[in-house]
Backbone as JSON Lines, residues from 0, in Angstrom:
{"i":0,"aa":"M","n":[0.85,-1.2,0.0],"ca":[0.0,0.0,0.0],"c":[0.88,1.25,0.0]}
{"i":1,"aa":"H","n":[0.55,2.18,-0.86],"ca":[1.29,3.44,-0.88],"c":[0.87,4.3,0.31]}
{"i":2,"aa":"S","n":[1.77,5.13,0.78],"ca":[1.48,5.98,1.92],"c":[0.83,7.28,1.46]}
{"i":3,"aa":"R","n":[0.22,7.98,2.41],"ca":[-0.38,9.27,2.13],"c":[0.69,10.25,1.66]}
{"i":4,"aa":"H","n":[0.3,11.12,0.77],"ca":[1.19,12.13,0.19],"c":[2.22,11.54,-0.78]}
{"i":5,"aa":"Q","n":[2.14,10.25,-1.09],"ca":[3.07,9.65,-2.03],"c":[2.77,10.09,-3.45]}
{"i":6,"aa":"L","n":[3.77,10.57,-4.16],"ca":[3.61,11.0,-5.55],"c":[3.95,9.85,-6.48]}
{"i":7,"aa":"L","n":[3.11,9.66,-7.51],"ca":[3.28,8.58,-8.47],"c":[3.25,9.13,-9.88]}
{"i":8,"aa":"R","n":[4.19,8.72,-10.69],"ca":[4.19,9.09,-12.11],"c":[3.55,7.94,-12.89]}
{"i":9,"aa":"I","n":[2.56,8.29,-13.72],"ca":[1.8,7.29,-14.46],"c":[2.34,7.19,-15.89]}
{"i":10,"aa":"R","n":[2.37,5.97,-16.41],"ca":[2.82,5.76,-17.79],"c":[1.85,6.47,-18.74]}
{"i":11,"aa":"P","n":[2.37,7.34,-19.62],"ca":[1.47,8.08,-20.53],"c":[0.56,7.18,-21.36]}
{"i":12,"aa":"E","n":[1.08,6.02,-21.77],"ca":[0.27,5.13,-22.62],"c":[-0.9,4.5,-21.85]}
{"i":13,"aa":"A","n":[-0.85,4.55,-20.52],"ca":[-1.93,3.98,-19.71],"c":[-2.94,5.03,-19.27]}
{"i":14,"aa":"W","n":[-2.62,6.3,-19.47],"ca":[-3.4,7.4,-18.89],"c":[-4.83,7.47,-19.45]}
{"i":15,"aa":"S","n":[-4.98,7.33,-20.75],"ca":[-6.32,7.44,-21.33],"c":[-7.24,6.35,-20.78]}
{"i":16,"aa":"G","n":[-6.71,5.15,-20.55],"ca":[-7.51,4.08,-19.97],"c":[-7.91,4.4,-18.54]}
{"i":17,"aa":"V","n":[-7.01,5.03,-17.79],"ca":[-7.33,5.45,-16.42],"c":[-8.49,6.44,-16.43]}
{"i":18,"aa":"L","n":[-8.43,7.42,-17.34],"ca":[-9.5,8.42,-17.42],"c":[-10.82,7.81,-17.88]}
{"i":19,"aa":"D","n":[-10.75,6.87,-18.81],"ca":[-11.97,6.24,-19.32],"c":[-12.73,5.51,-18.22]}
{"i":20,"aa":"R","n":[-12.0,4.97,-17.25],"ca":[-12.64,4.2,-16.18],"c":[-13.08,5.07,-15.0]}
{"i":21,"aa":"A","n":[-12.71,6.34,-15.01],"ca":[-12.98,7.21,-13.86],"c":[-14.38,7.83,-13.94]}
{"i":22,"aa":"P","n":[-15.19,7.64,-12.91],"ca":[-16.53,8.26,-12.92],"c":[-16.43,9.78,-12.86]}
{"i":23,"aa":"G","n":[-17.24,10.43,-13.66],"ca":[-17.3,11.89,-13.63],"c":[-16.35,12.58,-14.59]}
{"i":24,"aa":"V","n":[-15.32,11.89,-15.07],"ca":[-14.35,12.54,-15.96],"c":[-14.99,12.9,-17.3]}
{"i":25,"aa":"S","n":[-15.98,12.14,-17.72],"ca":[-16.65,12.44,-18.99],"c":[-17.34,13.8,-18.97]}
{"i":26,"aa":"E","n":[-17.57,14.36,-17.77],"ca":[-18.21,15.67,-17.66],"c":[-17.23,16.82,-17.92]}
{"i":27,"aa":"F","n":[-15.95,16.53,-17.91],"ca":[-14.96,17.57,-18.14],"c":[-15.01,18.02,-19.6]}
{"i":28,"aa":"A","n":[-14.79,19.31,-19.81],"ca":[-14.83,19.84,-21.18],"c":[-13.85,21.01,-21.29]}
{"i":29,"aa":"G","n":[-13.58,21.4,-22.53],"ca":[-12.76,22.58,-22.79],"c":[-11.36,22.48,-22.24]}
{"i":30,"aa":"N","n":[-10.88,23.58,-21.67],"ca":[-9.51,23.63,-21.15],"c":[-9.28,22.64,-20.02]}
{"i":31,"aa":"E","n":[-10.31,22.41,-19.22],"ca":[-10.2,21.47,-18.12],"c":[-9.96,20.06,-18.65]}
{"i":32,"aa":"R","n":[-10.71,19.67,-19.66],"ca":[-10.55,18.35,-20.27],"c":[-9.19,18.22,-20.95]}
{"i":33,"aa":"E","n":[-8.78,19.27,-21.62],"ca":[-7.5,19.25,-22.32],"c":[-6.33,19.1,-21.34]}
{"i":34,"aa":"L","n":[-6.4,19.83,-20.23],"ca":[-5.35,19.74,-19.23],"c":[-5.3,18.34,-18.62]}
{"i":35,"aa":"L","n":[-6.45,17.8,-18.29],"ca":[-6.51,16.47,-17.69],"c":[-6.01,15.4,-18.66]}
{"i":36,"aa":"A","n":[-6.39,15.51,-19.91],"ca":[-6.01,14.5,-20.9],"c":[-4.49,14.45,-21.1]}
{"i":37,"aa":"G","n":[-3.81,15.59,-20.98],"ca":[-2.37,15.62,-21.2],"c":[-1.54,15.57,-19.94]}
{"i":38,"aa":"W","n":[-2.16,15.28,-18.82],"ca":[-1.48,15.34,-17.52],"c":[-0.25,14.42,-17.47]}
{"i":39,"aa":"A","n":[-0.46,13.14,-17.75],"ca":[0.64,12.18,-17.63],"c":[1.7,12.39,-18.71]}
{"i":40,"aa":"E","n":[1.25,12.82,-19.88],"ca":[2.19,13.05,-20.98],"c":[3.17,14.17,-20.65]}
{"i":41,"aa":"R","n":[2.73,15.1,-19.84],"ca":[3.61,16.2,-19.42],"c":[4.57,15.77,-18.31]}
{"i":42,"aa":"G","n":[4.41,14.54,-17.83],"ca":[5.28,14.06,-16.77],"c":[4.84,14.46,-15.38]}
{"i":43,"aa":"W","n":[3.62,15.01,-15.25],"ca":[3.13,15.44,-13.95],"c":[2.61,14.24,-13.17]}
{"i":44,"aa":"P","n":[2.88,14.17,-11.88],"ca":[2.44,13.02,-11.09],"c":[1.02,13.19,-10.55]}
{"i":45,"aa":"V","n":[0.54,12.11,-9.98],"ca":[-0.69,12.12,-9.18],"c":[-0.28,11.82,-7.75]}
{"i":46,"aa":"I","n":[-1.21,11.94,-6.82],"ca":[-0.88,11.73,-5.41],"c":[-1.77,10.65,-4.83]}
{"i":47,"aa":"A","n":[-1.17,9.75,-4.05],"ca":[-1.94,8.66,-3.44],"c":[-2.93,9.23,-2.42]}
{"i":48,"aa":"R","n":[-4.09,8.61,-2.34],"ca":[-5.12,9.05,-1.41],"c":[-5.77,7.82,-0.76]}
{"i":49,"aa":"R","n":[-6.57,8.09,0.26],"ca":[-7.29,7.0,0.91],"c":[-8.4,6.49,-0.02]}
{"i":50,"aa":"P","n":[-8.49,5.18,-0.24],"ca":[-9.54,4.67,-1.13],"c":[-10.93,4.96,-0.57]}
{"i":51,"aa":"A","n":[-11.84,5.28,-1.45],"ca":[-13.23,5.46,-1.07],"c":[-13.89,4.09,-0.92]}
{"i":52,"aa":"P","n":[-15.02,4.01,-0.22],"ca":[-15.71,2.73,-0.11],"c":[-15.99,2.14,-1.49]}
{"i":53,"aa":"G","n":[-15.66,0.89,-1.67],"ca":[-15.88,0.24,-2.96],"c":[-14.69,0.26,-3.89]}
{"i":54,"aa":"E","n":[-13.69,1.1,-3.59],"ca":[-12.47,1.14,-4.4],"c":[-11.49,0.08,-3.87]}
{"i":55,"aa":"T","n":[-11.6,-1.1,-4.4],"ca":[-10.81,-2.22,-3.88],"c":[-9.72,-2.67,-4.83]}
{"i":56,"aa":"R","n":[-9.74,-2.2,-6.07],"ca":[-8.73,-2.62,-7.04],"c":[-7.87,-1.43,-7.46]}
{"i":57,"aa":"G","n":[-6.6,-1.7,-7.67],"ca":[-5.71,-0.64,-8.12],"c":[-5.33,0.29,-6.99]}
{"i":58,"aa":"I","n":[-4.76,1.42,-7.36],"ca":[-4.27,2.42,-6.41],"c":[-5.14,3.66,-6.51]}
{"i":59,"aa":"A","n":[-5.68,4.09,-5.39],"ca":[-6.49,5.31,-5.36],"c":[-5.57,6.52,-5.38]}
{"i":60,"aa":"V","n":[-5.77,7.39,-6.35],"ca":[-4.93,8.57,-6.49],"c":[-5.82,9.78,-6.79]}
{"i":61,"aa":"G","n":[-5.22,10.95,-6.78],"ca":[-5.96,12.15,-7.1],"c":[-5.04,13.23,-7.65]}
{"i":62,"aa":"L","n":[-5.66,14.27,-8.16],"ca":[-4.95,15.46,-8.6],"c":[-5.93,16.63,-8.56]}
{"i":63,"aa":"P","n":[-5.45,17.85,-8.36],"ca":[-6.33,19.0,-8.32],"c":[-6.22,19.83,-9.6]}
{"i":64,"aa":"M","n":[-7.34,20.31,-10.08],"ca":[-7.33,21.3,-11.14],"c":[-6.91,22.65,-10.55]}
{"i":65,"aa":"P","n":[-6.22,23.49,-11.3],"ca":[-5.83,24.81,-10.77],"c":[-7.06,25.68,-10.53]}
{"i":66,"aa":"P","n":[-6.94,26.67,-9.64],"ca":[-8.08,27.54,-9.34],"c":[-8.72,28.19,-10.56]}
{"i":67,"aa":"A","n":[-7.93,28.53,-11.57],"ca":[-8.48,29.17,-12.76],"c":[-9.44,28.26,-13.51]}
{"i":68,"aa":"L","n":[-9.33,26.95,-13.28],"ca":[-10.23,25.99,-13.92],"c":[-11.19,25.36,-12.92]}
{"i":69,"aa":"G","n":[-11.39,26.03,-11.79],"ca":[-12.41,25.59,-10.86],"c":[-11.91,24.84,-9.64]}
{"i":70,"aa":"K","n":[-10.62,24.48,-9.61],"ca":[-10.02,23.82,-8.45],"c":[-10.68,22.48,-8.14]}
{"i":71,"aa":"R","n":[-11.28,21.84,-9.12],"ca":[-11.93,20.56,-8.89],"c":[-10.9,19.49,-8.56]}
{"i":72,"aa":"R","n":[-11.19,18.66,-7.56],"ca":[-10.32,17.54,-7.22],"c":[-10.77,16.3,-7.99]}
{"i":73,"aa":"V","n":[-9.84,15.68,-8.65],"ca":[-10.14,14.54,-9.52],"c":[-9.66,13.27,-8.84]}
{"i":74,"aa":"G","n":[-10.59,12.35,-8.56],"ca":[-10.25,11.07,-7.97],"c":[-10.19,9.98,-9.03]}
{"i":75,"aa":"L","n":[-9.1,9.22,-9.05],"ca":[-8.88,8.19,-10.05],"c":[-8.42,6.9,-9.37]}
{"i":76,"aa":"T","n":[-8.55,5.79,-10.08],"ca":[-8.0,4.52,-9.63],"c":[-7.06,4.02,-10.72]}
{"i":77,"aa":"V","n":[-5.82,3.75,-10.34],"ca":[-4.78,3.41,-11.3],"c":[-4.35,1.95,-11.13]}
{"i":78,"aa":"P","n":[-4.33,1.16,-12.2],"ca":[-3.8,-0.21,-12.09],"c":[-2.32,-0.16,-11.72]}
{"i":79,"aa":"V","n":[-1.89,-1.1,-10.92],"ca":[-0.49,-1.13,-10.47],"c":[0.5,-1.07,-11.64]}
{"i":80,"aa":"P","n":[0.29,-1.83,-12.75],"ca":[1.25,-1.77,-13.85],"c":[1.33,-0.41,-14.54]}
{"i":81,"aa":"A","n":[0.33,0.45,-14.31],"ca":[0.33,1.77,-14.96],"c":[1.28,2.75,-14.28]}
{"i":82,"aa":"V","n":[1.79,2.4,-13.1],"ca":[2.68,3.3,-12.37],"c":[4.11,3.14,-12.92]}
{"i":83,"aa":"A","n":[4.64,4.22,-13.45],"ca":[6.01,4.19,-13.97],"c":[7.03,4.22,-12.85]}
{"i":84,"aa":"R","n":[6.76,5.04,-11.83],"ca":[7.68,5.14,-10.71],"c":[7.05,5.94,-9.59]}
{"i":85,"aa":"T","n":[7.55,5.74,-8.39],"ca":[7.17,6.6,-7.27],"c":[8.21,7.7,-7.15]}
{"i":86,"aa":"L","n":[7.79,8.84,-6.68],"ca":[8.67,10.0,-6.59],"c":[8.87,10.39,-5.13]}
{"i":87,"aa":"P","n":[10.01,10.95,-4.8],"ca":[10.23,11.41,-3.43],"c":[9.4,12.66,-3.14]}
{"i":88,"aa":"Q","n":[9.16,12.9,-1.87],"ca":[8.49,14.13,-1.49],"c":[9.34,15.33,-1.92]}
{"i":89,"aa":"V","n":[8.67,16.42,-2.22],"ca":[9.36,17.63,-2.67],"c":[9.7,18.49,-1.46]}
{"i":90,"aa":"A","n":[10.98,18.73,-1.28],"ca":[11.43,19.52,-0.13],"c":[11.02,20.99,-0.28]}
{"i":91,"aa":"L","n":[10.75,21.63,0.84],"ca":[10.38,23.05,0.83],"c":[11.48,23.89,0.19]}
{"i":92,"aa":"E","n":[12.74,23.57,0.47],"ca":[13.82,24.37,-0.09],"c":[13.84,24.3,-1.61]}
{"i":93,"aa":"E","n":[13.37,23.18,-2.17],"ca":[13.29,23.04,-3.63],"c":[12.09,23.79,-4.19]}
{"i":94,"aa":"A","n":[10.94,23.66,-3.52],"ca":[9.72,24.29,-4.01],"c":[9.68,25.79,-3.77]}
{"i":95,"aa":"A","n":[10.54,26.3,-2.9],"ca":[10.5,27.73,-2.55],"c":[10.65,28.64,-3.76]}
{"i":96,"aa":"A","n":[11.36,28.18,-4.78],"ca":[11.55,29.0,-5.98],"c":[10.24,29.27,-6.69]}
{"i":97,"aa":"S","n":[9.21,28.45,-6.44],"ca":[7.92,28.63,-7.1],"c":[6.95,29.49,-6.3]}
{"i":98,"aa":"A","n":[7.36,29.94,-5.13],"ca":[6.5,30.77,-4.29],"c":[6.68,32.24,-4.6]}
{"i":99,"aa":"A","n":[5.67,33.02,-4.26],"ca":[5.75,34.47,-4.46],"c":[6.82,35.08,-3.55]}
{"i":100,"aa":"P","n":[7.47,36.16,-4.0],"ca":[8.52,36.79,-3.18],"c":[8.06,37.17,-1.78]}
{"i":101,"aa":"R","n":[6.79,37.54,-1.62],"ca":[6.31,37.95,-0.3],"c":[6.33,36.81,0.71]}
{"i":102,"aa":"L","n":[6.39,35.57,0.22],"ca":[6.41,34.41,1.11],"c":[7.82,34.03,1.55]}
{"i":103,"aa":"R","n":[8.83,34.59,0.88],"ca":[10.19,34.15,1.15],"c":[10.64,34.34,2.6]}
{"i":104,"aa":"P","n":[10.35,35.47,3.26],"ca":[10.77,35.59,4.66],"c":[10.17,34.5,5.55]}
{"i":105,"aa":"Q","n":[8.92,34.17,5.32],"ca":[8.28,33.12,6.11],"c":[8.87,31.75,5.78]}
{"i":106,"aa":"I","n":[9.08,31.48,4.5],"ca":[9.69,30.22,4.1],"c":[11.11,30.11,4.65]}
{"i":107,"aa":"D","n":[11.86,31.19,4.59],"ca":[13.23,31.18,5.12],"c":[13.23,30.88,6.61]}
{"i":108,"aa":"A","n":[12.23,31.41,7.33],"ca":[12.14,31.15,8.77],"c":[11.85,29.67,9.04]}
{"i":109,"aa":"V","n":[10.98,29.08,8.22],"ca":[10.68,27.64,8.35],"c":[11.92,26.81,8.06]}
{"i":110,"aa":"L","n":[12.64,27.17,7.0],"ca":[13.85,26.42,6.65],"c":[14.91,26.55,7.75]}
{"i":111,"aa":"A","n":[15.02,27.72,8.34],"ca":[15.97,27.91,9.44],"c":[15.59,27.05,10.64]}
{"i":112,"aa":"L","n":[14.3,26.97,10.94],"ca":[13.83,26.1,12.01],"c":[14.18,24.64,11.71]}
{"i":113,"aa":"G","n":[13.97,24.23,10.48],"ca":[14.31,22.87,10.09],"c":[15.79,22.58,10.24]}
{"i":114,"aa":"R","n":[16.62,23.51,9.81],"ca":[18.07,23.3,9.93],"c":[18.49,23.19,11.39]}
{"i":115,"aa":"R","n":[17.89,24.02,12.23],"ca":[18.25,24.01,13.65],"c":[17.9,22.67,14.3]}
{"i":116,"aa":"L","n":[16.81,22.05,13.83],"ca":[16.35,20.79,14.42],"c":[16.75,19.58,13.59]}
{"i":117,"aa":"A","n":[17.56,19.8,12.55],"ca":[18.0,18.72,11.66],"c":[16.81,18.02,11.0]}
{"i":118,"aa":"L","n":[15.83,18.82,10.57],"ca":[14.65,18.32,9.87],"c":[14.55,18.99,8.51]}
{"i":119,"aa":"R","n":[14.03,18.26,7.54],"ca":[13.89,18.8,6.19],"c":[12.42,18.78,5.78]}
{"i":120,"aa":"P","n":[11.7,19.89,5.95],"ca":[10.28,19.89,5.64],"c":[10.01,19.7,4.16]}
{"i":121,"aa":"A","n":[8.93,18.98,3.87],"ca":[8.45,18.8,2.51],"c":[7.15,19.57,2.35]}
{"i":122,"aa":"V","n":[6.68,19.68,1.11],"ca":[5.46,20.45,0.84],"c":[4.38,19.57,0.24]}
{"i":123,"aa":"F","n":[3.14,20.0,0.43],"ca":[2.01,19.48,-0.33],"c":[1.07,20.65,-0.58]}
{"i":124,"aa":"G","n":[-0.1,20.38,-1.1],"ca":[-1.04,21.47,-1.34],"c":[-0.66,22.36,-2.51]}
{"i":125,"aa":"A","n":[-1.09,23.62,-2.44],"ca":[-0.97,24.53,-3.58],"c":[0.47,24.75,-4.03]}
{"i":126,"aa":"L","n":[1.39,24.92,-3.08],"ca":[2.78,25.15,-3.46],"c":[3.37,23.94,-4.17]}
{"i":127,"aa":"L","n":[3.03,22.74,-3.71],"ca":[3.52,21.53,-4.38],"c":[3.07,21.5,-5.82]}
{"i":128,"aa":"W","n":[1.78,21.7,-6.08],"ca":[1.26,21.58,-7.44],"c":[1.74,22.71,-8.34]}
{"i":129,"aa":"Q","n":[1.91,23.89,-7.78],"ca":[2.46,24.99,-8.58],"c":[3.9,24.68,-8.98]}
{"i":130,"aa":"H","n":[4.65,24.11,-8.06],"ca":[6.04,23.77,-8.35],"c":[6.13,22.65,-9.38]}
{"i":131,"aa":"L","n":[5.29,21.64,-9.26],"ca":[5.36,20.48,-10.16],"c":[4.9,20.79,-11.57]}
{"i":132,"aa":"T","n":[3.88,21.64,-11.69],"ca":[3.26,21.87,-13.0],"c":[3.61,23.2,-13.64]}
{"i":133,"aa":"G","n":[4.02,24.18,-12.84],"ca":[4.24,25.51,-13.38],"c":[2.96,26.3,-13.57]}
{"i":134,"aa":"L","n":[1.81,25.72,-13.19],"ca":[0.53,26.4,-13.27],"c":[0.28,27.2,-11.99]}
{"i":135,"aa":"S","n":[-0.66,28.12,-12.04],"ca":[-0.94,28.98,-10.89],"c":[-1.92,28.3,-9.94]}
{"i":136,"aa":"Y","n":[-1.41,27.78,-8.85],"ca":[-2.24,27.2,-7.81],"c":[-2.3,28.07,-6.56]}
{"i":137,"aa":"L","n":[-1.24,28.82,-6.3],"ca":[-1.19,29.65,-5.1],"c":[-2.01,30.92,-5.3]}
{"i":138,"aa":"R","n":[-2.85,31.2,-4.32],"ca":[-3.6,32.45,-4.27],"c":[-3.17,33.23,-3.04]}
{"i":139,"aa":"P","n":[-3.52,34.51,-2.93],"ca":[-3.06,35.29,-1.78],"c":[-3.41,34.66,-0.43]}
{"i":140,"aa":"A","n":[-4.55,33.98,-0.36],"ca":[-4.98,33.39,0.92],"c":[-4.59,31.93,1.07]}
{"i":141,"aa":"S","n":[-3.81,31.37,0.14],"ca":[-3.44,29.96,0.23],"c":[-2.58,29.68,1.45]}
{"i":142,"aa":"D","n":[-2.83,28.53,2.1],"ca":[-1.98,28.09,3.19],"c":[-0.64,27.62,2.65]}
{"i":143,"aa":"L","n":[0.35,27.59,3.52],"ca":[1.62,26.95,3.22],"c":[1.59,25.59,3.91]}
{"i":144,"aa":"D","n":[1.43,24.52,3.13],"ca":[1.22,23.18,3.66],"c":[2.55,22.43,3.74]}
{"i":145,"aa":"L","n":[2.9,21.98,4.95],"ca":[4.21,21.39,5.19],"c":[4.08,20.0,5.81]}
{"i":146,"aa":"L","n":[5.06,19.15,5.52],"ca":[5.16,17.82,6.11],"c":[6.47,17.71,6.88]}
{"i":147,"aa":"W","n":[6.37,17.18,8.09],"ca":[7.54,16.99,8.95],"c":[7.61,15.52,9.32]}
{"i":148,"aa":"L","n":[8.65,14.82,8.88],"ca":[8.73,13.38,9.05],"c":[9.27,13.0,10.42]}
{"i":149,"aa":"A","n":[8.41,12.34,11.19],"ca":[8.74,11.66,12.46],"c":[9.84,12.31,13.28]}
{"i":150,"aa":"P","n":[9.65,13.54,13.76],"ca":[10.68,14.14,14.61],"c":[10.79,13.42,15.94]}
{"i":151,"aa":"D","n":[11.99,13.35,16.5],"ca":[12.19,12.74,17.82],"c":[11.37,13.49,18.87]}
{"i":152,"aa":"R","n":[10.97,12.76,19.89],"ca":[10.13,13.36,20.92],"c":[10.8,14.55,21.59]}
{"i":153,"aa":"D","n":[12.12,14.5,21.73],"ca":[12.79,15.57,22.47],"c":[12.85,16.89,21.71]}
{"i":154,"aa":"I","n":[12.62,16.86,20.4],"ca":[12.62,18.12,19.65],"c":[11.21,18.55,19.24]}
{"i":155,"aa":"Q","n":[10.21,17.73,19.53],"ca":[8.85,18.11,19.16],"c":[8.4,19.43,19.77]}
{"i":156,"aa":"P","n":[8.65,19.69,21.06],"ca":[8.23,20.99,21.61],"c":[8.84,22.17,20.86]}
{"i":157,"aa":"D","n":[10.13,22.05,20.5],"ca":[10.78,23.13,19.76],"c":[10.17,23.3,18.38]}
{"i":158,"aa":"L","n":[9.86,22.19,17.72],"ca":[9.26,22.25,16.4],"c":[7.89,22.92,16.46]}
{"i":159,"aa":"L","n":[7.04,22.46,17.36],"ca":[5.68,22.99,17.45],"c":[5.67,24.46,17.88]}
{"i":160,"aa":"A","n":[6.5,24.8,18.84],"ca":[6.57,26.2,19.27],"c":[7.13,27.08,18.17]}
{"i":161,"aa":"G","n":[8.13,26.58,17.44],"ca":[8.71,27.35,16.34],"c":[7.71,27.59,15.23]}
{"i":162,"aa":"L","n":[6.95,26.57,14.89],"ca":[5.93,26.73,13.85],"c":[4.86,27.73,14.28]}
{"i":163,"aa":"A","n":[4.48,27.68,15.55],"ca":[3.47,28.62,16.05],"c":[3.97,30.06,15.96]}
{"i":164,"aa":"R","n":[5.24,30.29,16.28],"ca":[5.8,31.65,16.18],"c":[5.81,32.13,14.73]}
{"i":165,"aa":"I","n":[6.26,31.27,13.84],"ca":[6.34,31.66,12.42],"c":[4.95,31.9,11.86]}
{"i":166,"aa":"D","n":[4.02,31.05,12.25],"ca":[2.63,31.19,11.78],"c":[2.03,32.51,12.25]}
{"i":167,"aa":"K","n":[2.33,32.9,13.46],"ca":[1.75,34.12,14.04],"c":[2.16,35.36,13.26]}
{"i":168,"aa":"H","n":[3.37,35.36,12.72],"ca":[3.87,36.54,12.03],"c":[3.58,36.54,10.52]}
{"i":169,"aa":"G","n":[2.93,35.46,10.02],"ca":[2.47,35.45,8.63],"c":[3.59,35.58,7.6]}
{"i":170,"aa":"P","n":[3.21,35.96,6.38],"ca":[1.93,36.54,5.96],"c":[0.82,35.52,5.67]}
{"i":171,"aa":"V","n":[1.14,34.21,5.59],"ca":[0.1,33.23,5.31],"c":[0.04,32.22,6.46]}
{"i":172,"aa":"R","n":[-1.03,31.46,6.45],"ca":[-1.25,30.45,7.49],"c":[-0.4,29.22,7.22]}
{"i":173,"aa":"L","n":[0.33,28.78,8.24],"ca":[1.07,27.52,8.14],"c":[0.14,26.38,8.5]}
{"i":174,"aa":"D","n":[0.09,25.39,7.62],"ca":[-0.71,24.2,7.89],"c":[0.18,22.99,7.66]}
{"i":175,"aa":"G","n":[-0.37,21.8,7.83],"ca":[0.39,20.61,7.52],"c":[0.42,19.61,8.65]}
{"i":176,"aa":"E","n":[1.27,18.61,8.51],"ca":[1.25,17.46,9.4],"c":[2.64,17.06,9.88]}
{"i":177,"aa":"V","n":[2.64,16.47,11.06],"ca":[3.79,15.72,11.55],"c":[3.51,14.27,11.2]}
{"i":178,"aa":"L","n":[4.43,13.62,10.49],"ca":[4.2,12.27,9.97],"c":[4.92,11.22,10.8]}
{"i":179,"aa":"F","n":[4.28,10.05,10.9],"ca":[4.94,8.86,11.42],"c":[5.74,8.23,10.28]}
{"i":180,"aa":"S","n":[6.64,7.33,10.64],"ca":[7.45,6.67,9.61],"c":[6.59,5.87,8.63]}
{"i":181,"aa":"G","n":[5.42,5.4,9.05],"ca":[4.55,4.63,8.17],"c":[3.64,5.45,7.29]}
{"i":182,"aa":"G","n":[3.69,6.78,7.43],"ca":[2.9,7.64,6.56],"c":[1.68,8.25,7.2]}
{"i":183,"aa":"A","n":[1.22,7.71,8.35],"ca":[0.11,8.34,9.06],"c":[0.58,9.69,9.58]}
{"i":184,"aa":"G","n":[-0.37,10.59,9.8],"ca":[0.03,11.92,10.22],"c":[-0.99,12.59,11.1]}
{"i":185,"aa":"V","n":[-0.55,13.62,11.79],"ca":[-1.4,14.41,12.66],"c":[-1.15,15.89,12.37]}
{"i":186,"aa":"N","n":[-2.19,16.67,12.35],"ca":[-2.06,18.1,12.11],"c":[-1.23,18.75,13.21]}
{"i":187,"aa":"W","n":[-0.24,19.55,12.8],"ca":[0.68,20.1,13.8],"c":[-0.03,21.06,14.75]}
{"i":188,"aa":"R","n":[-1.05,21.77,14.26],"ca":[-1.77,22.7,15.12],"c":[-2.52,21.94,16.22]}
{"i":189,"aa":"E","n":[-3.18,20.85,15.84],"ca":[-3.9,20.04,16.82],"c":[-2.93,19.47,17.85]}
{"i":190,"aa":"L","n":[-1.78,18.99,17.37],"ca":[-0.79,18.42,18.27],"c":[-0.26,19.47,19.23]}
{"i":191,"aa":"H","n":[-0.01,20.67,18.72],"ca":[0.5,21.76,19.57],"c":[-0.52,22.14,20.64]}
{"i":192,"aa":"A","n":[-1.8,22.13,20.27],"ca":[-2.85,22.52,21.22],"c":[-3.12,21.45,22.27]}
{"i":193,"aa":"E","n":[-2.92,20.18,21.92],"ca":[-3.35,19.09,22.79],"c":[-2.23,18.39,23.54]}
{"i":194,"aa":"I","n":[-0.98,18.52,23.08],"ca":[0.09,17.7,23.64],"c":[0.39,18.02,25.1]}
{"i":195,"aa":"G","n":[0.08,19.23,25.54],"ca":[0.33,19.59,26.93],"c":[-0.81,19.27,27.88]}
{"i":196,"aa":"R","n":[-1.91,18.77,27.36],"ca":[-3.07,18.48,28.2],"c":[-3.07,17.01,28.61]}
{"i":197,"aa":"P","n":[-3.34,16.7,29.88],"ca":[-3.32,15.3,30.32],"c":[-4.24,14.39,29.5]}
{"i":198,"aa":"A","n":[-5.4,14.91,29.1],"ca":[-6.35,14.1,28.33],"c":[-6.42,14.56,26.87]}
{"i":199,"aa":"G","n":[-5.39,15.27,26.42],"ca":[-5.41,15.79,25.05],"c":[-5.43,14.68,24.02]}
{"i":200,"aa":"A","n":[-6.26,14.85,23.01],"ca":[-6.39,13.84,21.96],"c":[-6.33,14.51,20.6]}
{"i":201,"aa":"V","n":[-5.77,13.8,19.62],"ca":[-5.65,14.33,18.27],"c":[-6.13,13.29,17.27]}
{"i":202,"aa":"L","n":[-6.52,13.76,16.09],"ca":[-6.99,12.88,15.04],"c":[-5.81,12.47,14.18]}
{"i":203,"aa":"V","n":[-5.55,11.18,14.12],"ca":[-4.47,10.63,13.32],"c":[-5.06,10.11,12.01]}
{"i":204,"aa":"K","n":[-4.5,10.55,10.88],"ca":[-5.0,10.15,9.57],"c":[-4.04,9.15,8.93]}
{"i":205,"aa":"S","n":[-4.6,8.1,8.37],"ca":[-3.79,7.11,7.66],"c":[-4.57,6.63,6.44]}
{"i":206,"aa":"M","n":[-3.96,5.75,5.65],"ca":[-4.65,5.2,4.5],"c":[-5.85,4.34,4.9]}
{"i":207,"aa":"K","n":[-5.87,3.88,6.14],"ca":[-6.97,3.03,6.61],"c":[-8.14,3.83,7.16]}
{"i":208,"aa":"G","n":[-7.92,5.1,7.47],"ca":[-8.99,5.92,8.02],"c":[-8.44,6.91,9.03]}
{"i":209,"aa":"T","n":[-9.26,7.28,9.98],"ca":[-8.87,8.22,11.02],"c":[-9.09,7.59,12.39]}
{"i":210,"aa":"E","n":[-8.28,8.03,13.35],"ca":[-8.35,7.45,14.69],"c":[-7.98,8.53,15.7]}
{"i":211,"aa":"L","n":[-8.77,8.64,16.75],"ca":[-8.49,9.6,17.81],"c":[-7.54,8.96,18.81]}
{"i":212,"aa":"R","n":[-6.39,9.61,19.03],"ca":[-5.36,9.02,19.89],"c":[-4.84,10.05,20.89]}
{"i":213,"aa":"C","n":[-4.29,9.56,21.97],"ca":[-3.74,10.42,23.02],"c":[-2.51,11.17,22.48]}
{"i":214,"aa":"A","n":[-2.53,12.49,22.6],"ca":[-1.44,13.29,22.05],"c":[-0.13,13.06,22.78]}
{"i":215,"aa":"R","n":[-0.16,12.86,24.07],"ca":[1.08,12.77,24.86],"c":[1.83,11.47,24.62]}
{"i":216,"aa":"T","n":[1.11,10.42,24.22],"ca":[1.78,9.12,24.0],"c":[1.86,8.78,22.53]}
{"i":217,"aa":"L","n":[1.58,9.74,21.68],"ca":[1.49,9.47,20.25],"c":[2.79,8.94,19.67]}
{"i":218,"aa":"F","n":[3.91,9.49,20.08],"ca":[5.19,9.11,19.52],"c":[6.03,8.3,20.53]}
{"i":219,"aa":"A","n":[5.36,7.71,21.49],"ca":[6.08,6.91,22.5],"c":[6.67,5.67,21.85]}
C-alpha cells in the first residue's frame, strides 16, 4: 500500500484508460478536459489518497485542477502496472523557488527552524502543485502546507513552538502534518494545542482511516 502524500508518475500510454474508467471525468470539457487529458504526458504526477468505499482494485490517487479551472479535485484509480515510478516528497527548499517573493521571509524562517532541528520539511497542497506543473495554484490566501517526518520526541516541543511563532507573524497560514514513519500523520496545530493536556487527543490520519489518539503518548 502506498502511503499518504506519495507522488506517483503514471505511464502516458496507460493514462487514457485510467481516465476512461474514472466516474465523472466524462463531464470535463474545454480547457479542463485538455489539461486532464495531457497530464501524464507532461510528466506530472498524481498523489496517493485514501480509497473510497468500494475502491478495492488498483491504487487510489488524485490530482487538483488549478483555481483558474475551478479547483476541482479529480479522484482516479490506477492499475499497479500503470505506475512508472514513485517520486520522493518535494522539499520546501526546492519548491521555494515557485513561491511568491512575499512568502520568502516566512519560508526562510521555516527552513531555518528545520536546519536548527536537523529536519527537512516537505510540501504538499498549492505550493507543491504549482512547483510540479508551473501552473498557478497559489492564491493570496493559500496556506503553506508542510510535512515533517517523524521528529524525535525531544525536539517536538521546539518544532511545534517554532511553527506557532512563524505562523503568528504570517503573511500566510502555516498548515500541515507531523508524519509517522509509516505515513500516518497528525495536524501540527492540533498536536500543539493538545500535547500539553493530560487528556489531550488528536486525530491521526492514515490510508486506513482516522483514529483519535492520546497526544502525549502518540510518539512513544
